C-alpha positions in Angstrom: -24.8 -13.5 13.7 -21.6 -14.5 12.7 -18.6 -13.2 11.8 -15.8 -14.9 9.5 -12.2 -13.5 9.1 -10.8 -14.2 5.6 -7.9 -11.8 4.5 -5.9 -9.5 5.9 -5.4 -12.3 9.1 -1.7 -12.2 10.7 -0.8 -10.0 7.3 -1.1 -6.6 6.0 -3.1 -6.9 2.3 -6.2 -8.8 1.0 -8.6 -7.2 3.7 -11.9 -9.0 3.5 -14.6 -10.1 6.3 -17.7 -12.2 6.2 -21.1 -11.2 8.3 -24.1 -13.7 8.1 -27.1 -12.7 9.5 -31.2 -13.8 9.2 -29.9 -15.8 5.8 -28.0 -12.6 4.5 -24.3 -12.5 3.4 -22.6 -9.4 3.9 -18.5 -8.9 2.8 -16.4 -5.9 4.7 -13.6 -5.3 1.8 -12.7 -7.6 -0.9 -9.0 -6.8 -1.2 -6.1 -8.2 -2.9 -3.2 -9.4 -1.6 0.3 -7.4 -2.7 3.5 -8.7 -2.2 4.6 -12.1 -0.6 1.7 -14.3 0.7 2.6 -15.6 4.4 -0.5 -17.5 5.2 -2.8 -19.3 2.8 -6.4 -17.5 3.1 -9.3 -19.0 3.1 -12.0 -19.2 0.5 -15.0 -17.2 0.7 -17.4 -19.6 1.7 -20.3 -18.6 0.3 -20.9 -18.5 -3.6 -20.9 -14.9 -4.9 -24.2 -15.2 -6.2 -25.7 -15.3 -2.7 -23.1 -12.5 -1.1 -26.2 -9.7 -1.1 -23.8 -6.8 -0.2 -20.5 -5.1 0.1 -19.0 -2.4 2.4 -15.8 -0.5 1.2 -13.5 1.0 3.8 -11.9 2.8 0.7 -10.6 2.4 -2.6 -6.9 0.7 -2.1 -7.0 -1.9 -4.2 -5.7 -4.3 -0.9 -9.4 -3.3 0.4 -11.0 -3.6 -3.0 -8.8 -5.3 -6.1 -10.8 -8.0 -5.7 -15.0 -6.6 -6.0 -14.4 -6.9 -10.4 -13.5 -10.8 -9.6 -16.7 -11.1 -7.2 -18.8 -10.1 -10.2 -16.8 -12.1 -12.5 -18.1 -15.2 -10.0 -21.8 -14.1 -10.0 -22.2 -11.6 -7.2 -25.7 -8.8 -8.1 -25.8 -6.9 -4.8 -25.1 -3.6 -3.9 -21.5 -2.1 -2.7 -21.9 0.6 -0.1 -19.1 2.8 0.0 -18.4 7.0 0.3 -19.1 9.1 -2.7 -15.6 9.6 -2.9 -14.7 6.0 -2.9 -16.7 5.3 -5.5 -15.3 7.9 -7.9 -11.6 6.9 -6.8 -12.7 3.3 -7.2 -13.8 3.9 -11.2 -10.3 4.6 -12.1 -8.2 2.0 -9.9 -10.6 -1.2 -10.8 -10.3 -0.3 -14.3 -6.6 0.1 -13.9 -6.1 -3.1 -11.8 -8.4 -4.8 -14.7 -5.6 -3.6 -17.3 -3.0 -4.7 -15.7 -4.8 -8.2 -15.2 -5.5 -8.2 -19.0 -2.1 -6.8 -19.7 -0.4 -9.6 -17.8 -2.6 -12.3 -19.2 -1.3 -11.0 -22.7 2.3 -10.8 -22.4 2.1 -14.5 -20.2 -0.2 -16.0 -23.4 2.5 -15.2 -25.9 5.5 -16.4 -24.1 2.8 -19.8 -23.4 2.3 -19.8 -27.3 5.8 -20.4 -28.1 6.2 -23.0 -25.2 3.1 -24.8 -26.2 1.7 -24.2 -22.3 -2.0 -23.8 -21.9 -3.7 -20.1 -22.0 -3.6 -18.2 -18.8 -6.6 -16.4 -18.1 -6.5 -13.0 -16.3 -8.2 -12.9 -12.5 -10.6 -10.3 -14.2 -11.4 -8.1 -17.1 -12.2 -4.7 -17.7 -15.6 -5.2 -17.8 -15.7 -7.2 -14.9 -14.5 -3.9 -13.2 -17.0 -1.8 -15.3 -19.9 -4.5 -13.5 -18.3 -4.0 -9.9 -18.5 -0.1 -10.6 -22.0 0.1 -11.8 -22.9 -2.1 -8.6 -21.5 0.9 -6.1 -23.9 3.3 -4.5 -22.2 6.0 -2.7 -22.9 7.1 0.8 -21.9 10.1 3.0 -20.1 10.4 5.8 -22.4 10.7 8.7 -25.9 9.3 6.9 -27.3 6.5 8.5 -28.2 4.0 5.7 -30.8 0.8 5.9 -29.0 -1.6 4.1 -31.9 -4.3 5.0 -34.8 -5.0 7.6 -32.0 -5.5 10.1 -28.8 -4.1 9.0 -28.0 -0.6 9.4 -24.7 1.2 8.3 -22.9 4.4 8.6 -19.5 5.7 7.6 -17.3 8.0 9.3 -13.9 9.9 8.0 -11.0 8.1 9.1 -8.1 10.2 7.2 -6.5 7.4 5.4 -7.2 8.5 1.9 -9.8 10.6 0.0 -13.2 9.2 0.9 -11.5 6.7 3.6 -13.9 5.3 6.4 -14.4 3.6 9.3 -17.9 1.9 9.4 -20.6 1.0 11.7 -22.6 -1.9 11.3 -25.8 -2.2 13.9 -27.4 -5.9 13.3 -30.4 -6.9 14.8 -31.5 -10.5 15.6 -34.3 -12.0 17.4 -34.8 -8.5 19.1 -31.5 -8.4 19.8 -28.8 -5.8 18.7 -25.2 -5.7 18.4 -23.1 -3.1 16.8 -19.5 -3.8 15.0 -17.3 -0.9 14.0 -14.5 -1.4 11.1 -12.1 0.6 11.2 -10.4 0.0 8.0 -7.3 1.5 7.4 -6.8 4.8 10.2 -5.1 7.2 9.0 -2.3 9.2 10.5 -3.5 12.5 12.2 -1.8 16.0 10.7 -1.2 15.1 7.4 -1.8 17.3 5.2 -4.8 17.1 2.4 -7.0 15.5 5.0 -8.8 15.3 7.9 -7.5 13.6 11.4 -10.0 10.5 12.1 -13.1 10.6 13.4 -13.6 9.2 16.6 -16.4 6.4 17.3 -18.5 6.7 20.7 -19.1 3.2 21.4 -19.3 -0.6 19.7 -19.8 -4.3 21.2 -17.2 -5.3 18.9 -14.1 -3.9 17.4 -12.0 -5.2 14.1 -9.2 -3.0 14.0 -5.8 -2.4 11.9 -2.4 -2.9 13.4 0.0 -2.3 10.2 2.0 0.1 12.9 1.1 -1.4 15.8 4.5 -1.9 17.3 6.3 1.4 16.5 5.8 5.0 16.7 6.4 7.5 13.7 9.2 10.0 13.5 8.1 13.4 13.4 6.2 14.3 10.0 7.3 17.8 11.1 10.7 18.0 9.1 8.7 16.4 5.7 9.2 19.1 4.0 12.8 20.0 5.1 13.6 16.2 4.4 12.5 16.6 0.9 14.0 19.5 0.3 17.4 18.1 1.2 16.9 15.0 -0.8 16.1 17.6 -4.0 19.1 19.8 -3.3 21.6 16.4 -2.8 20.4 15.2 -5.8 20.3 18.4 -8.1 23.7 19.8 -7.0 24.9 16.2 -8.5 23.7 16.7 -11.3 21.0 13.2 -10.9 17.3 12.6 -10.7 15.2 11.9 -8.1 12.9 9.0 -8.5 9.3 8.8 -6.3 8.2 5.4 -6.3 4.6 6.2 -4.9 1.4 5.5 -4.6 -0.9 6.5 -7.2 -3.5 7.8 -5.1 -3.5 9.5 -1.9 0.6 10.1 -1.2 1.2 11.5 -4.8 -1.0 13.8 -4.4 0.3 14.9 -0.8 3.7 15.0 -2.3 2.7 17.5 -4.9 1.0 19.4 -2.2 4.7 19.5 -0.4 6.6 20.6 -4.3 4.2 23.0 -4.2 5.2 24.9 -1.4 8.7 23.7 -2.3 8.4 25.6 -5.8 6.7 28.8 -4.2 9.1 29.3 -1.2 12.2 28.8 -3.7 13.4 26.4 -1.1 15.7 24.3 -3.6 19.0 26.6 -4.3 20.3 27.0 -7.7 17.7 24.9 -9.7 15.0 27.1 -10.0 12.4 25.7 -12.4 13.3 21.9 -11.7 10.8 19.9 -13.7 8.0 17.6 -12.0 7.1 14.7 -13.8 3.7 12.7 -12.6 4.3 9.5 -14.9 1.0 8.0 -14.1 -1.8 7.9 -16.0 -3.7 6.8 -12.6 -2.1 9.1 -10.3 -2.8 12.2 -13.0 -6.8 10.9 -13.1 -7.0 10.2 -9.4 -5.7 14.0 -9.2 -8.5 15.2 -10.9 -10.6 13.2 -8.6 -9.2 15.2 -5.8 -9.8 18.2 -7.2 -13.2 17.6 -8.2 -14.1 15.8 -4.6 -16.6 17.9 -1.5 -14.5 20.6 0.0 -15.9 18.5 3.3 -13.2 15.8 2.7 -10.2 18.0 3.4 -8.7 19.8 6.1 -9.1 23.5 6.5 -6.1 24.6 5.1 -6.9 22.9 1.5 -10.4 24.3 2.1 -9.3 27.8 1.9 -6.9 27.6 -0.5 -10.0 26.3 -2.7 -12.0 29.3 -1.2 -9.1 31.7 -2.2 -9.1 30.0 -6.0 -5.7 28.4 -5.2 -5.0 25.1 -6.9 -3.3 23.2 -4.0 -1.8 20.2 -6.2 -0.4 22.7 -9.6 2.0 24.7 -9.9 4.7 25.4 -12.9 7.0 23.1 -14.7 4.6 20.4 -13.3 4.8 17.8 -16.4 1.8 15.6 -16.7 2.8 12.2 -19.0 0.2 9.9 -20.3 1.4 8.0 -23.3 4.2 5.2 -23.1 6.5 7.5 -25.7 6.2 10.4 -22.9 7.1 8.3 -20.2 10.5 6.7 -22.2 11.5 10.3 -23.1 11.7 11.9 -19.7 15.0 9.5 -19.5 16.7 11.1 -22.4 16.5 14.4 -20.6 19.5 15.0 -18.9 17.7 17.8 -16.8 18.0 17.0 -12.9 14.3 16.2 -12.2 11.7 14.9 -9.9 9.9 11.8 -11.6 7.1 10.6 -9.5 5.8 7.6 -10.8 3.7 4.2 -9.3 3.9 1.5 -8.3 4.7 2.5 -4.5 6.1 -0.4 -3.8 8.2 -0.8 -7.4 6.4 -4.3 -8.0 4.8 -3.0 -11.1 4.2 0.1 -13.6 6.6 3.2 -15.2 8.5 3.2 -11.8 10.4 -0.1 -13.1 11.8 2.1 -15.9 12.5 4.9 -14.5 14.4 2.5 -11.6 16.4 0.9 -14.7 17.4 4.0 -15.9 18.5 5.7 -12.7 19.2 2.8 -9.8 22.7 2.7 -11.2 23.6 6.4 -11.1 25.1 7.6 -8.0 24.4 10.9 -8.4 20.6 10.1 -8.4 18.4 9.1 -5.3 15.4 6.8 -4.7 12.7 8.2 -2.5 10.5 6.2 -0.9 7.1 7.9 0.6 5.3 5.2 1.8 5.3 1.6 3.5 6.8 -1.2 1.6 5.7 -4.9 2.3 7.4 -7.8 2.5 8.8 -9.6 -0.4 8.7 -6.3 -2.8 11.0 -4.6 -4.6 10.9 -1.6 -2.7 11.2 -3.5 0.9 14.6 -5.5 -1.1 16.1 -2.2 -2.2 15.9 -0.8 1.4 17.1 -3.8 2.6 20.3 -3.5 1.2 20.4 -4.9 -2.0 23.4 -4.4 -4.1 22.1 -5.5 -7.3 18.6 -6.5 -8.6 17.0 -7.9 -11.9 14.4 -5.5 -13.8 13.5 -6.8 -17.2 15.9 -9.3 -17.2 18.6 -7.3 -16.9 21.0 -7.2 -13.9 21.0 -3.2 -12.3 23.5 -2.6 -10.5 22.5 -0.2 -6.9 24.5 2.4 -7.4 21.8 5.3 -6.4 21.3 6.8 -2.9 18.2 5.6 -1.2 16.1 7.7 1.1 12.9 6.9 3.0 11.4 9.4 4.1 10.2 9.4 8.0 6.7 9.8 9.2 5.5 10.5 6.2 2.7 7.2 6.1 -1.0 7.1 5.8 -1.2 4.8 8.6 -1.6 5.5 12.5 1.1 4.7 14.5 1.2 2.4 17.6 0.4 6.2 19.5 -2.7 6.7 16.7 -4.1 3.9 17.2 -4.0 3.8 21.0 -5.5 7.4 20.9 -8.5 6.2 18.5 -9.6 3.0 20.3 -9.3 5.0 23.6 -12.1 7.6 21.8 -14.7 5.2 22.3 -16.8 6.0 25.3 -18.4 2.6 25.8 -15.8 0.3 25.6 -16.1 -3.0 22.8 -16.3 -5.8 24.4 -14.4 -7.8 22.0 -11.3 -6.2 20.0 -10.5 -8.5 16.6 -6.8 -7.4 15.7 -6.2 -7.6 12.0 -4.4 -6.2 9.0 -0.8 -6.6 10.7 2.3 -8.6 10.3 2.0 -11.4 12.4 4.2 -10.5 15.5 2.7 -6.6 14.9 -0.7 -8.0 15.4 -0.3 -10.2 18.0 2.0 -7.8 19.9 0.0 -5.2 19.7 -3.5 -7.3 20.6 -0.8 -8.1 24.0 -0.3 -4.5 24.3 -4.2 -3.8 24.4 -4.7 -6.5 26.8 -2.2 -5.8 29.1 -1.9 -2.1 29.6 -5.6 -1.0 28.6 -7.5 -4.2 29.7 -9.0 -4.7 26.6 -10.3 -8.1 25.2 -8.5 -9.3 22.2 -8.3 -11.8 19.8 -6.0 -11.7 16.8 -7.8 -14.4 14.7 -6.3 -16.1 11.7 -8.0 -16.8 8.4 -11.2 -19.0 8.4 -11.8 -18.4 12.1 -15.4 -17.5 12.8 -17.4 -15.7 15.9 -21.2 -16.0 17.2 -21.6 -12.2 17.2 -24.7 -12.5 19.9 -22.4 -14.6 22.2 -19.1 -13.3 21.7 -18.3 -17.3 21.4 -16.0 -18.8 19.0 -17.6 -20.7 16.8 -14.9 -22.1 14.5 -11.1 -21.6 15.3 -8.3 -21.9 12.9 -4.1 -21.6 12.6 -2.3 -19.9 10.4 -1.0 -21.9 7.6 2.2 -21.1 6.3 2.3 -20.5 2.5 4.5 -23.1 0.7 7.4 -21.6 -0.6 8.3 -22.7 -4.0 11.2 -24.7 -4.7 14.4 -22.7 -5.1 12.5 -19.7 -2.9 14.6 -18.6 -0.3 13.4 -16.8 2.6 13.8 -13.4 3.8 17.1 -13.6 6.0 18.8 -16.1 3.7 18.7 -13.3 1.1 19.8 -10.6 2.6 22.8 -12.6 4.1 23.7 -13.7 0.7 23.2 -10.0 -0.7 25.8 -9.2 1.9 28.1 -12.0 0.6 27.9 -10.7 -2.9 28.3 -7.3 -1.4 31.9 -8.2 -0.1 33.1 -9.6 -2.9 32.2 -6.6 -5.0 34.3 -4.6 -2.6 36.9 -7.1 -2.6 37.1 -6.3 -6.6 36.9 -2.8 -6.5 39.9 -3.4 -3.8 41.5 -4.8 -6.6 41.3 -3.1 -9.2 42.5 0.1 -7.3 45.6 -1.7 -6.8 47.1 -1.6 -10.3 50.6 -0.2 -10.2 51.8 -1.9 -7.1 55.0 -3.7 -6.7 54.3 -7.4 -8.4 55.4 -8.9 -5.0 52.6 -7.4 -3.4 49.9 -8.1 -5.6 51.2 -11.4 -6.4 50.3 -12.0 -2.5 47.2 -10.6 -2.4 46.5 -13.0 -5.7 47.1 -16.0 -3.3 45.2 -15.1 -0.8 42.6 -14.7 -3.0 43.3 -18.0 -4.8 43.4 -19.5 -0.9 40.3 -18.2 0.1 38.2 -19.5 -3.3 40.1 -22.7 -3.0 38.3 -23.1 0.8 35.0 -22.2 -0.3 34.6 -23.7 -3.5 31.8 -26.1 -4.0 
């Protein structure tokens, strides 16, 4: 009875864990890494054809995104997930496969011109279809026997429609051990979804720690903050651009916008249009509206009972084709544009940023976590210019991040959920958090709550019968490519460029001054330039 940690170890994305028991090989999640890689993740040490099944906590790509690759490599088992997760994966994995194929086509056009070998996509639409065909939907609270010595149960975690913690019971030689995988713990008291459900007991717990070092700001004012952002931008004649995760966050924003319109909270701009420019988000909204009502909180269930659609309102416009997407930016009416991806790494959002980042009247509103290395994080860190589609774009628009809207529990929420165990786990494995965050959260649990914790690196394995380490690994940092600068260096260089831009603006404002003053200013600039010339 062995557990090996492979992904989301000292990092936030790429969740993947292997359990081996009585000749059976089981994966919990098989996610794709997003943003910059920090540590090297070891490959799954078992041939894909020898993996018997996968337990999937939820549909987000950092937990599900490599399932098609697993199928491409020979996986023929079952993938167990909640019914809502299965329905979301049908669209999300197909979308991911489309991105893989599109990128391969683009790279191969360049490769053909330069004589480089062809680029093969990570997986294809056919591989994604294969993964979906192997999914088996389960209900919350339903005990499911997977094989003669393994049983599982899914519990609502309120992070995403269908998201779950997974209780896993494994029996070997007459001894049963229970391992609980938290998946992503939801942020309580959010609209639409239920609060995370508690689990009574576990021998071992694998828990995420994304926000294990901080408390969210109050979410009570989310609606008013959104109203204020819309009012400021519209009064200036600008647009509000919302980079949003297509699944989950977009639906939450639509819920808030519906309230804003119903109550007339934005003054002087009645009928302002709201564009959802993401085919995936539009499909996901349809999945939300067709889901079992028990997946939603009481407010949403009551709206359904009254025949009210909580995510649809007047002046909501759905953009499907690329031509429709392009046309949005030629309409000068102040508007809201919701588009993916949420971290600005790909998709149509980059086109909307290109058309709005340089406009001082527009506002870019971040409504979710921005991982290290992503364009979203770079913008929030204060970049004065960015490159989009080969063009340098000046960052002049107002940037704002709504606090408290995260889909992840904060430190307090994580501790509250862990404290819900009536029988405390003998060992808690902390993962799915940035290096220092995961370590700090594990230390907090040890020091203040007397819990036994470990923060395994990729490749570390434990014997679950004894709780002892079998293989202990250390973190191997990803080698930076030649010319790559670390994050701190990027920030400092960005600061230098901003200072130079400020100097240029001051110089331009001096037109009309006395020649003597202009000459002295020019001499000072020349001396500074000579000093730092290389």
